[in-house]
N, C-alpha and C positions, 0 to 999 in steps of 0.2 A: 504494500500500500504506500503510495506516494504522499509525502507530507504536503499540506497546503501552506503556501507562503503567506504570512500575514500581510495585510494591505499596507501597513506602515513600512514594512521591509521593502515592498515594491517601490515605495516612494524613495527610499534610500538607494536602492539599486538603480532607479531611473536617474536620480540626481548624480550619482557617482558615474554612471555611464556618460552623461552629458559632460562631466568633468574630464573624463578620459578622452572623449572625442575632441573637446576644446584644447586639451593639452597637446594632442597630436597635431591639430591644425596650427597651433601657435609654434610648436617646434619646427614644423615644415616651413612656416612663414619665416621664422628666424634663419633657417638654413638657406632659403632663397634670398633673403634680404638681411644680411648680417649687420648692415649699418643701422638698423632700427634701434638697437640698444646702445646708447653712447657709453663708452667705458667709464667716463667720469661719473655716470649716474650710479652704476652698480659695482664698479671696480672688479668686475669679473669678465672673463673673455666670453664671447658669444658661444663658442663651442661648449664651454662648461655650462652655460645657461641652458643650451639645448639639451645637454646630457642630463641635467637635473630634471628638466621638464619631461623628457622621455622616460626617465626613471620613475617619476611620479605617475606617468600614464601607465607604465607597466605594472606598478604596484596597485594602482586603481583598478586596472583590468583584472588582476588576480583577485582583488577584494570583491569585485562584481561577481566573478565566477564562484568564489567561495561563499558569498552571501546567498546567491541563488541556489547553490547545492546544499546549503545548511552546514558547512564545515565550521567547526568550533574555532579554528585558527582565524577564520575570517571575522568572526564576532569580536575576538580579542584585537585583531588588526584594526578593525573599524573603530573600536573603542580607543585604542592608542592614537589613531589618526584624529579622532574627534577631540581628545584631550589636548593634543599638540595644537590643533586648530584653535581651540578655546584659549590656551595660554598665549599663542601668537596674536590672536585677535585682541585680547585684553591689553597686552603690552603695546600693540599698535594703537589701540584706542587711547591709552594713557599718554603715549609719547608722540606719535606721529600724526594721526588723523582721526577724527571722530566718526568711525564706521561701526555702528552698533549692530548692523544687519548680520555681519559674520559671527558675532557673538551669539546672536539668536539661533543661527544655523547650527553652530557647534553644540549649544545647549539642547537644541531640538534633536540632534543626532544622538546625543547621550541619552536623552529621555526615551527616544524610540528604542534604542538598544536594550534598555532596562524594562520595557513593557513586558508584562507577564506572557503574552502570547508570542512575542519575539524570542524571549528566553526559552520558552517551551519548544519553539521550532529548532533551536540550537541545542536542545536537551540539557539546558542549564537548570539548576534547582530554582524553583519558584516558591517564595515564601508567601503564605496566605495570612 
């Protein structure tokens, strides 16, 4: 019997899939137009930036697959990703720019991962 994927998890899978596709498009664009990121802005070479973007896309694609299949490592990977996103967003909010939207996304991802039906899908213990 196949497990039914919770609707909240479909939302996470959909958003993460959009992220992966956008990262691939951005990396391809940077490859074709290396002058787009001025070195003075990031102090990184364009090749390194493309590598990081492609690495994030590969990790995101693996998480999409793992979340869809219900692998436990994908749940933990998405939790780690969400916590890193939250920390980065809070630091950016306090220091660089007032973008509270990303903070809400990170908190929403963590909330979805801890929903009882999502935890049950990954065979994690659910406290009542």
